[in-house]
C-alpha angles and dihedrals in degrees: 000000000000117000119214117203125196114261096251094050092050090050091052094050093050090047092052092049091052095051098043102039119073090206090068094048092260122159123237123209111214131192114185126216107204094196100052097024090230131134134201124223118207119205127206090261091062097249115138121211119193126199146125111319115252092175124091111254122229116278112250112239114221113220119232115250117231113242117203114218126204115197121222102203121209114248090234091065106079112157129061093243092062091046092053103040111018106038116093113197117221116192120219102210115240096010111133134164128225093278093054096254119140108243115224119200114214136196129224122241091258093063107034123101104222092138102302090105094058118131132166121268115261093355092145091058092045092051093049090050092051090050088052092051091047097045094110093058092216100137119115091252090059093063102023104036122125095270092046100053096047125088104256091183092058121099112284095253092051092045091051091047091053091049089054093049093046091054092046090053094044095070109117089347131111118248092243092058093044091050092051091050092050090049090057092045092052091048089051092048116273100208131120094248095046095047090051089056093048117092116241094242089056090053089051089056092048097051098039127150096032115119114278090002094171093054092043091052088055091049091051092054094047095044093047091052091052091050091051096048102036108025104033092252092308129108125256113276096216135065093232093056094044093056090055091063117100112266096009116119132182095270092052093043094054092050092046090053090050099045102032102033100023090233122130107216099156147327118293104228118191129166092285096051090044094051097044094046090057093045092051091044090238087148121071091224128020110271126212102201138033095249092057088047091053092053091047094050095046090053092071112006112099111253094235088066097051095091095045098045095065098058091036095055095037091057091043089053092049094052111024117003094054123181091241122029100005114204096241093155090062095044116100088208093064094105095052101028111099091215092046091050091053091050090051091054091050093049092050091056 
């Protein structure tokens, strides 16, 4: 027999089914009893039915326990700045002192590895390969470098003065041109007293065609006067004083200290060293000028290589790793050099 319900009763029954049954998308209102593990379900009509809970209860969240840490500072770290910025705590699990504090051993800034220990990949192999390619010492710098074009048999003061002038002239000038200019200066008489007597326009004629020869002639006159008045016709014995001379930059000053005074104060970085260091990725980040490259190289390169690396890379840049059209196919570093690898990919395309 078919039952016929009034319209409003049928609507109410379907509504109740929708709100109490999860199969119809209905919502259930639960109230948990922790002691009896029961729950009550309330329908839309207000009736409450209790029974064993078939629903998963909420997962209890365990609160984190606060751990007090007591720092054991290294004796080498003295000031507050080092404690705040340069000390890296390393926890030894399970170590506690008498008060229950976890003891954290720290390291001083001299021993931590926050990036100070960075060095390029395979740089030893790259350096050995460059030495192999430069073993014949036949680059222009090998025969016309600063120490090669000065009179080593001259008195020490005169020799040091000639080293200074050769570096001053070498800026933005090829070694062949610098060597020719120094040859003419030595023939004229390359001493402090004689250069002071020589008119500036005559010096311009002697050093032509070096780059910026007029400005360099002016620098020579000013620098020579300072050497005569302040240093007894000798050159300054320190890097700081050398850089103060007209026309002498950091690169020149470091090479002067090395060649003239036999003191290694830094790496002489010219355009060749700057270019090659970036191509080999011998700098942690790409540098845009030689001075930044010098700082980057000195941060990881062993000090006993500082003197060698200048002449080595300059000659390598003159013969193989050219500014334009480098001879990557002839370079034995081409398989491990980042720049060489990129050139190989381009050539294959």
